[in-house]
C-alpha positions as CSV (number, residue, x, y, z in Angstrom):
1,M,-104.8,-123.6,72.5
2,S,-102.6,-126.1,74.3
3,D,-99.5,-124.5,72.8
4,E,-100.3,-121.0,74.3
5,T,-98.6,-119.9,77.4
6,L,-100.6,-118.5,80.4
7,V,-99.3,-115.1,79.5
8,Q,-100.6,-115.4,75.9
9,K,-104.0,-116.6,77.2
10,L,-104.3,-113.8,79.7
11,I,-103.3,-111.2,77.1
12,H,-106.2,-112.5,74.9
13,V,-108.7,-112.2,77.8
14,Q,-107.5,-108.7,78.7
15,K,-107.8,-107.6,75.0
16,E,-111.4,-109.0,74.6
17,L,-112.9,-108.3,78.0
18,K,-115.4,-105.6,78.3
19,A,-116.7,-105.2,81.8
20,P,-119.8,-103.0,81.8
21,K,-120.7,-100.7,84.7
22,G,-123.8,-102.6,85.8
23,Q,-124.5,-100.7,89.1
24,F,-126.3,-97.4,89.3
25,N,-126.3,-94.8,92.0
26,K,-129.6,-93.0,91.6
27,F,-128.8,-90.1,93.9
28,G,-125.5,-89.3,92.1
29,N,-126.8,-90.3,88.7
30,Y,-123.8,-92.3,87.7
31,N,-123.0,-95.9,86.8
32,Y,-120.2,-97.9,88.3
33,R,-118.9,-101.5,88.1
34,S,-118.6,-104.0,91.0
35,A,-116.4,-107.1,91.4
36,E,-119.5,-109.1,90.5
37,D,-119.8,-107.2,87.2
38,I,-116.2,-108.1,86.3
39,L,-116.7,-111.7,87.2
40,E,-119.8,-112.1,85.1
41,A,-118.1,-110.5,82.1
42,V,-114.9,-112.5,82.3
43,K,-116.3,-116.0,82.9
44,P,-116.9,-116.8,79.1
45,F,-113.3,-115.7,78.2
46,N,-111.7,-117.7,81.0
47,A,-113.7,-120.8,79.9
48,E,-112.7,-120.3,76.3
49,K,-109.0,-120.3,77.3
50,G,-109.3,-123.0,80.0
51,L,-108.4,-120.6,82.8
52,L,-109.4,-121.0,86.4
53,L,-109.8,-117.8,88.4
54,T,-109.9,-117.9,92.2
55,L,-110.3,-115.1,94.7
56,T,-109.1,-115.2,98.3
57,D,-109.1,-112.8,101.2
58,E,-106.7,-112.4,104.1
59,P,-107.2,-110.0,107.1
60,L,-104.1,-108.1,108.1
61,L,-103.4,-105.8,111.1
62,V,-101.1,-102.9,110.2
63,G,-100.5,-100.7,113.3
64,E,-104.0,-100.0,114.6
65,W,-105.8,-100.6,111.3
66,H,-107.4,-103.7,109.8
67,Y,-106.9,-104.3,106.1
68,I,-108.3,-106.9,103.8
69,K,-105.7,-108.3,101.4
70,A,-107.5,-109.8,98.3
71,A,-105.7,-112.0,95.8
72,A,-107.0,-112.7,92.3
73,S,-105.2,-115.8,90.9
74,I,-105.5,-117.2,87.3
75,T,-104.1,-120.6,86.3
76,D,-104.2,-122.8,83.2
77,G,-103.2,-125.9,85.3
78,K,-99.5,-125.4,84.7
79,D,-98.7,-121.8,85.5
80,T,-100.3,-119.3,87.8
81,H,-100.4,-115.5,87.9
82,T,-101.6,-113.6,91.0
83,V,-102.4,-109.9,91.6
84,T,-103.1,-108.6,95.1
85,A,-104.9,-105.5,96.4
86,Y,-105.6,-104.0,99.8
87,A,-108.6,-102.2,101.3
88,R,-108.8,-100.8,104.8
89,E,-111.8,-101.4,107.0
90,S,-113.6,-98.3,108.0
91,E,-113.6,-97.4,111.6
92,T,-117.4,-97.3,111.6
93,K,-120.1,-97.3,109.0
94,K,-123.6,-96.1,109.9
95,G,-126.1,-98.9,109.8
96,M,-123.4,-101.7,109.4
97,D,-122.3,-104.4,111.8
98,H,-118.7,-105.6,111.9
99,S,-119.2,-108.4,109.3
100,Q,-120.7,-105.9,106.8
101,I,-117.8,-103.5,107.3
102,T,-115.4,-106.4,106.5
103,G,-117.5,-107.4,103.6
104,T,-117.4,-103.9,102.1
105,A,-113.5,-103.8,102.4
106,S,-113.4,-107.3,100.8
107,S,-115.5,-106.2,97.9
108,Y,-113.3,-103.2,97.2
109,A,-110.1,-105.2,97.5
110,R,-111.3,-107.9,95.2
111,K,-112.4,-105.4,92.7
112,Y,-109.0,-103.7,92.6
113,A,-107.2,-107.1,92.4
114,L,-109.4,-108.0,89.4
115,N,-108.8,-104.6,87.9
116,G,-105.0,-105.3,88.1
117,L,-105.3,-108.8,86.7
118,Y,-107.5,-107.8,83.7
119,L,-106.1,-104.2,83.2
120,I,-109.4,-102.5,83.9
121,D,-109.1,-98.8,84.4
122,D,-111.5,-97.6,87.2
123,T,-109.8,-94.2,87.8
124,K,-113.0,-92.4,86.7
125,D,-115.4,-94.5,88.8
126,A,-117.0,-92.6,91.7
127,D,-116.4,-95.4,94.2
128,T,-112.6,-95.6,93.4
129,D,-111.6,-92.7,95.8
130,E,-113.2,-94.2,98.9
131,Y,-110.2,-96.2,100.0
132,Q,-107.5,-94.0,98.3
133,N,-108.6,-91.1,100.5
134,Q,-109.7,-92.9,103.6
135,S,-106.6,-92.4,105.6
136,N,-106.9,-88.6,105.2
137,Q,-110.6,-88.6,106.1
138,N,-110.2,-91.0,109.1
139,S,-107.7,-88.6,110.6
140,Q,-110.5,-86.1,110.7
141,S,-113.1,-88.5,112.1
142,N,-112.8,-86.9,115.6
143,N,-113.5,-83.4,114.1
144,K,-117.1,-84.0,112.9
145,N,-118.8,-80.8,111.8
146,L,-122.4,-82.1,112.0
147,S,-124.4,-83.2,115.0
148,E,-126.0,-86.7,115.2
149,A,-129.4,-85.0,114.8
150,Q,-128.3,-83.3,111.6
151,V,-127.0,-86.6,110.2
152,K,-130.2,-88.4,111.1
153,R,-132.2,-85.6,109.4
154,L,-130.2,-86.0,106.2
155,Y,-130.8,-89.8,106.0
156,A,-134.5,-89.2,106.8
157,I,-134.8,-86.8,103.9
158,G,-133.1,-89.4,101.7
159,K,-135.5,-92.1,102.8
160,S,-138.5,-89.9,102.1
161,V,-137.4,-89.7,98.4
162,Q,-136.2,-93.4,98.2
163,V,-132.5,-92.6,98.3
164,N,-130.7,-95.0,100.6
165,A,-127.8,-94.3,102.9
166,A,-125.3,-96.1,100.7
167,D,-126.2,-93.9,97.7
168,I,-125.9,-90.8,99.8
169,K,-122.5,-91.8,101.0
170,K,-121.2,-92.5,97.5
171,V,-122.3,-89.0,96.4
172,I,-120.7,-87.4,99.4
173,M,-117.4,-89.2,98.6
174,N,-117.7,-88.3,94.9
175,D,-118.7,-84.7,95.2
176,Y,-117.1,-83.6,98.5
177,N,-114.4,-86.2,99.1
178,K,-115.8,-87.1,102.6
179,T,-116.0,-90.6,103.9
180,D,-118.6,-89.7,106.6
181,V,-121.7,-87.6,106.4
182,A,-120.8,-85.9,109.7
183,L,-117.6,-84.5,108.1
184,L,-119.6,-82.3,105.8
185,T,-119.5,-78.6,106.4
186,K,-122.7,-76.8,107.1
187,K,-122.7,-75.4,103.6
188,E,-122.2,-78.8,102.0
189,Y,-124.8,-80.3,104.3
190,D,-127.4,-77.7,103.2
191,E,-126.5,-78.4,99.6
192,V,-127.1,-82.2,99.9
193,C,-130.3,-81.6,101.8
194,S,-131.5,-79.2,99.1
195,R,-130.6,-81.7,96.4
196,L,-132.6,-84.5,98.1
197,E,-135.6,-82.3,98.8
198,S,-135.6,-81.2,95.2
199,K,-136.4,-84.8,94.3
200,K,-139.7,-84.5,96.0
201,E,-140.7,-81.8,93.5
202,S,-139.5,-83.8,90.4
């Protein structure tokens, strides 16, 4: 093992790693993987090859937007390989304080950095589009289609059938490509309400 280069060790880990989608969105009925899922799956392979993985975050201000730059670095004690990824903080997220908004951006950025380091393809994951499409959606944030009362009603319906706000937002992103409930059209809003209410009957 000592004769292997860092590249050879990393290729081995990339080849052997299987990172399951350990998270489940019960409203949208899909599985997805988090950064934590990747970390748990890769630890035995890193240990086998004597590799140390570290994750770091760095806040960046680009124009008026705050980004989190995450770096995933792997080293065998001699050489180091680093992959970076970025995620932009949302302007606002219902029910979240500023630290939680930053934490969400950090989780996404770390996940993408790990994806790049270990060649994990997340293009079909429902949560992948959130930051890819955020710039387009944020430009519409001042053109909300729904009133605050309608948004509260939607979350109340979700709560009554044990579907939390985070699950609702993931489905809205996945099915309607919207980062905010208030950006739903009236038709889309009615569809989501109907889907939630149907859970009461099931």
